[in-house]
Steps between C-alpha positions, in 0.01 A plus 500: 500500500196379302161607628226290338130583479280196470312574180239226467197724580425827682662838508858388432552776241446762761766343729745486212443870425538597870839333520603654168414849644771446773759375249455123580454279194250251639413210266179323429514133599257226388702178485668306780844561367436874486388498861803300612731767338368773730661645807165650607139439390186703507158318482247763390140563566239346278276193550668279755314192387608543139861581585506198729355264241759625239786466751399142567431406135830628360739412793552863590386446858770237546760731357389777742532259794851413375581876484377541853716207622803685355410805713380732228265776620141470374244781511131429459246779439128443543451165319870439560440538877228237482733254315781549755272418790500159673127532560219656295184524706216304348702383199699198396641675187861441400751715677874512566459492869833672582386751762367430850184698438134438451313727247143580411436563133304800381486597870426871445212425267437497127644711227269791588647500849853567380670793669821693557647607833828624649689229685784517749721197430752374749856551367395723212643850535343814366160503666175331387472319173195534278351151471253378241275216601301311228292205620777462739567218755621553852694284741285354776785332682883513517713237673855364498746764382249719313451849623254777426625803306164692453137491590181675369216535759662221703536266202848375398591610152881466486712220649868395486653168580871486435542493117125530433294820478128509456273808436129502453526829297647590173815714525550478126187706440623821665802721425667417831779246448605449865355146522693398186819651660420311825481172306820577312677546841373157595657354181825688541531366855486147367765545221 
């Protein structure tokens, strides 16, 4: 099993550290061939427009789509959620378009509006998970095979669709590793 963390921009180092804490040697990936070698991929938070431009410029986006076609699980957090969406409200920015969701960027407000809350997440045992939202998006619509895992004040903040997982929050920024373990189970099911 090779868990890759897309390391073009954003908080990839925090994701790598989070997996290391649970004994999973995740690897930073920047090149198409590195992406294609993964059995699971995390697309971190950061600037979705910047990550998207870099994916397009260096052929990494194409490699991610190839990985998806092979059935590999892909988890997008915050900006990663935006890039996984088929629709980004009010934007024609580059995206992977792998999930049947529409998202709104910076939907909870600016940096000063960032917050933490406890979330009940469908299929995640152990009670509520502390979730950190930083200039977070949320999902405005799900369709097809996508289903809602969690909401904050009626706004969708976690979604699953088969091999894809998208969270508007940053599980790598807390000490709770249950979301990483959830994603690992998704990868193990595909092996």
